[in-house]
C-alpha positions in Angstrom: 0.0 -0.1 0.2 1.3 3.6 -0.7 0.0 6.9 -0.8 -3.0 7.8 -3.1 -1.6 9.4 -6.7 -4.3 11.6 -8.7 -4.1 9.9 -12.5 -5.1 12.0 -15.6 -7.5 9.6 -17.7 -6.5 8.6 -21.3 -8.9 8.6 -24.2 -10.8 11.8 -23.7 -11.6 15.2 -25.3 -13.0 18.5 -24.3 -16.1 19.1 -25.7 -17.4 23.0 -24.8 -17.3 23.4 -21.2 -17.6 19.5 -20.7 -15.4 16.3 -21.3 -16.2 13.6 -23.7 -14.9 10.4 -22.5 -13.9 8.0 -25.5 -13.0 5.0 -23.6 -16.2 3.1 -24.2 -18.9 3.2 -26.8 -21.1 5.1 -24.1 -18.9 8.2 -24.9 -20.3 10.2 -21.7 -20.4 13.9 -21.9 -19.0 14.5 -18.5 -19.6 18.1 -16.6 -17.0 19.3 -14.0 -17.3 17.5 -10.7 -19.4 14.6 -12.3 -18.2 10.9 -13.2 -18.9 9.1 -16.3 -21.6 6.2 -15.9 -19.3 3.6 -14.8 -18.3 5.4 -12.1 -14.6 5.3 -12.4 -13.8 8.3 -14.3 -14.6 11.8 -13.3 -14.6 15.5 -14.6 -12.1 17.5 -12.2 -11.5 20.9 -13.2 -11.5 20.3 -16.8 -9.3 17.2 -17.0 -10.7 13.5 -16.9 -9.3 11.7 -14.0 -9.1 7.8 -13.2 -10.9 8.4 -9.9 -10.6 4.7 -9.0 -7.1 4.2 -10.1 -5.3 1.9 -7.4 -8.5 1.5 -5.5 -9.2 -2.0 -4.3 -12.2 -3.0 -2.8 -11.8 -6.7 -3.5 -8.6 -9.2 -3.6 -8.2 -12.8 -3.1 -6.0 -15.4 -4.4 -8.4 -17.7 -6.3 -8.5 -21.2 -8.2 -8.1 -20.3 -12.0 -11.4 -21.8 -12.8 -13.3 -19.7 -10.6 -12.4 -17.0 -13.3 -13.5 -19.1 -15.1 -10.6 -20.2 -17.1 -10.7 -24.6 -17.7 -8.0 -24.5 -20.1 -5.3 -21.9 -18.8 -3.0 -22.9 -16.0 -6.1 -24.6 -14.5 -4.6 -26.4 -11.9 -3.0 -22.9 -10.5 -4.6 -19.9 -8.7 -4.5 -16.2 -9.7 -4.2 -13.1 -7.6 -7.4 -11.5 -8.3 -8.5 -7.8 -7.3 -11.4 -5.3 -8.1 -12.1 -1.9 -7.7 -15.5 -0.2 -8.6 -17.7 0.8 -11.1 -19.0 -0.7 -14.4 -19.9 0.4 -17.7 -23.0 -2.1 -17.5 -26.1 -1.8 -15.8 -27.2 -5.4 -16.0 -30.3 -6.4 -13.6 -28.8 -9.6 -12.7 -25.6 -8.6 -11.4 -24.0 -10.9 -8.4 -21.5 -8.1 -7.6 -23.8 -5.0 -7.8 -22.6 -3.6 -4.4 -19.3 -2.5 -6.3 -19.8 -2.5 -9.7 -23.3 -0.1 -9.4 -21.6 2.2 -6.7 -18.6 3.3 -5.1 -17.4 1.1 -2.2 -14.9 1.0 0.7 -11.5 0.6 -0.6 -7.7 0.6 0.4 -5.2 1.8 -2.3 -2.4 -0.4 -3.9 0.1 1.0 -6.7 0.8 -1.4 -9.5 4.4 -2.2 -7.6 2.5 -3.2 -4.7 0.0 -5.1 -6.6 3.2 -6.6 -8.3 5.1 -7.7 -5.6 1.6 -9.4 -4.0 1.7 -11.4 -6.9 5.4 -12.3 -6.7 4.6 -13.3 -3.2 1.8 -15.6 -3.5 3.9 -17.4 -5.9 4.5 -19.8 -2.9 0.5 -20.6 -3.4 0.7 -21.5 -6.8 0.2 -17.9 -8.3 0.8 -17.4 -12.0 0.0 -13.8 -12.2 -2.5 -11.1 -11.8 -6.4 -11.2 -12.6 -9.0 -8.4 -12.5 -12.4 -9.2 -12.2 -15.5 -8.9 -9.7 -16.5 -5.5 -11.3 -15.5 -4.3 -14.7 -11.9 -3.8 -15.1 -11.6 -2.0 -18.5 -13.2 1.2 -16.9 -9.5 1.2 -14.8 -7.9 1.6 -18.1 -4.7 3.4 -16.9 -4.5 1.2 -13.8 -5.0 -2.2 -15.6 -2.1 -1.3 -18.1 0.0 -0.2 -15.5 -0.1 -3.3 -13.6 -0.1 -5.5 -16.4 3.2 -4.2 -17.6 4.9 -4.7 -14.2 3.6 -8.0 -13.8 4.9 -9.1 -17.5 8.2 -7.6 -16.6 8.3 -9.9 -13.7 7.4 -12.9 -15.8 4.0 -13.3 -14.5 0.5 -14.1 -16.5 -2.1 -11.2 -17.2 -5.7 -12.1 -17.1 -9.0 -10.0 -17.8 -12.6 -11.2 -16.9 -14.6 -8.0 -18.7 -17.7 -7.8 -20.6 -15.7 -6.7 -23.4 -17.3 -3.4 -23.9 -14.5 -0.8 -25.2 -13.8 1.2 -27.8 -11.3 -0.4 -30.6 -8.2 1.2 -29.7 -8.1 1.2 -25.8 -9.4 -2.8 -26.1 -6.6 -3.4 -28.8 -4.1 -2.0 -26.0 -5.2 -4.2 -23.3 -5.4 -7.3 -25.8 -2.0 -6.8 -26.4 -0.7 -6.8 -22.6 -3.3 -9.8 -21.6 -2.2 -13.3 -21.8 -5.8 -14.8 -21.2 -9.2 -13.4 -21.0 -12.8 -14.5 -20.0 -15.2 -12.4 -22.1 -19.2 -12.4 -20.9 -21.3 -13.0 -24.3 -24.6 -12.3 -22.2 -27.0 -12.8 -25.0 -27.1 -12.9 -29.0 -29.6 -10.3 -29.9 -29.0 -6.5 -29.6 -32.5 -6.1 -27.7 -31.5 -7.8 -24.8 -28.0 -6.1 -25.0 -29.9 -3.0 -24.9 -32.4 -3.4 -22.6 -30.8 -5.6 -20.2 -27.1 -4.5 -20.2 -26.9 -0.9 -21.3 -24.7 -1.8 -24.0 -24.7 -3.4 -28.0 -23.8 -6.9 -29.0 -21.7 -5.8 -31.9 -19.2 -4.2 -30.0 -18.8 -7.1 -27.6 -18.4 -9.5 -30.8 -15.6 -7.3 -32.6 -13.6 -7.1 -29.5 -14.1 -11.1 -29.0 -12.5 -11.2 -32.3 -9.6 -9.3 -31.8 -9.3 -10.5 -27.9 -9.0 -14.0 -29.9 -6.4 -12.8 -32.4 -4.3 -11.9 -29.4 -4.7 -14.4 -26.3 -6.4 -17.1 -24.8 -9.8 -16.7 -24.8 -12.9 -18.4 -23.3 -16.3 -17.3 -23.2 -19.1 -17.1 -20.5 -22.9 -16.7 -21.1 -25.1 -16.7 -18.0 -28.5 -18.5 -19.0 -31.6 -16.6 -17.3 -34.9 -18.2 -18.1 -37.2 -16.2 -20.6 -34.5 -13.5 -21.5 -31.7 -15.6 -22.9 -32.2 -19.1 -22.7 -33.5 -19.9 -26.0 -31.9 -22.8 -27.4 -31.7 -21.7 -30.9 -29.9 -18.4 -29.7 -27.3 -20.6 -27.8 -27.2 -22.4 -30.9 -26.4 -19.0 -32.7 -23.6 -18.2 -30.3 -22.1 -21.6 -29.9 -22.1 -21.6 -34.0 -20.6 -17.8 -34.0 -17.9 -18.6 -31.5 -16.9 -21.9 -33.4 -16.5 -20.2 -36.6 -13.8 -18.2 -34.7 -12.1 -21.1 -33.0 -14.3 -24.3 -32.2 -11.5 -25.2 -29.3 -12.9 -21.9 -27.8 -14.1 -22.9 -24.2 -17.5 -22.2 -23.7 -19.2 -21.8 -20.1 -22.6 -21.8 -19.6 -23.6 -20.4 -16.2 -26.9 -20.9 -14.0 -28.6 -18.2 -12.9 -29.7 -17.7 -9.4 -32.0 -14.6 -8.2 -29.3 -11.3 -7.9 -29.6 -7.9 -7.7 -32.9 -6.5 -9.2 -34.2 -9.9 -10.5 -34.5 -11.3 -7.3 -38.0 -12.8 -7.7 -36.8 -14.3 -10.9 -36.6 -18.2 -11.0 -33.4 -20.1 -11.0 -32.3 -21.6 -14.6 -33.6 -25.2 -14.7 -31.2 -28.1 -14.5 -32.4 -29.5 -18.0 -32.3 -25.9 -19.7 -28.5 -26.0 -18.6 -28.3 -29.8 -20.2 -29.9 -28.9 -23.2 -27.8 -25.5 -23.9 -24.8 -27.7 -23.5 -25.7 -30.1 -25.8 -26.4 -27.6 -28.5 -23.5 -25.8 -27.9 -21.6 -29.0 -28.3 -22.6 -29.3 -31.7 -20.0 -26.5 -32.8 -17.6 -26.6 -29.9 -15.1 -28.9 -28.6 -15.0 -27.8 -24.7 -18.3 -26.6 -23.2 -18.5 -26.4 -19.0 -21.7 -26.1 -17.2 -21.2 -23.8 -14.0 -23.3 -22.8 -11.0 -24.6 -26.2 -11.2 
């Protein structure tokens, strides 16, 4: 831990008396003293500040399979950290206490994170993962940490919704050894109404990630929202066209956040989804069973 620093953000431009953040497709127009939709970037005196830089709300040494990454150092652990904020507004968020609001934090410099990752190699840790909240909104912090982690000979991992502008996503992909990317559904209406984003951006970034690093993909299967077997089949077919050996995780929904009255996904639905996905993909895994 060390003294908190103020970090000027990348990817923004002045826009009259406000700031246009260009990090993600939302292109937030941010007034002085205000934060963007993601909560992680703030207009302070006419400059965009990476407000959540180094502010760690959660930290654990997790099994790699918890990310989930089942075909990337699966027998090892990974130091996993999170800040707060997200550029999606999913009604089913499992980590809404840190993704949808600011939260208590402890400041860690990138060097402190690197040193922790090295220390935990005694616990079979192979590197650093950003997860729990959306890591890409902490673009500057992730980038600074990953550069140090890679210089130390360790692995870098992102667990992300894949919703970032093309150039910054490419920058992060070039520094990342493995990603698990949420493919939350396979129609624009679902992404727009339930998540507050768009499908095509995520598909484009998945393609970029596959060209740069190991990728596994996760879909949370939610009754009556994205559990149509034809839609799951279309997702699996699209993934298989990228590479049929991309691992695909189908995760069972349980009531959370604004969907506490929704029923869990039936086990039969999960089995049927895995069966149709396996027509196109070599590695299909069921989670939260």
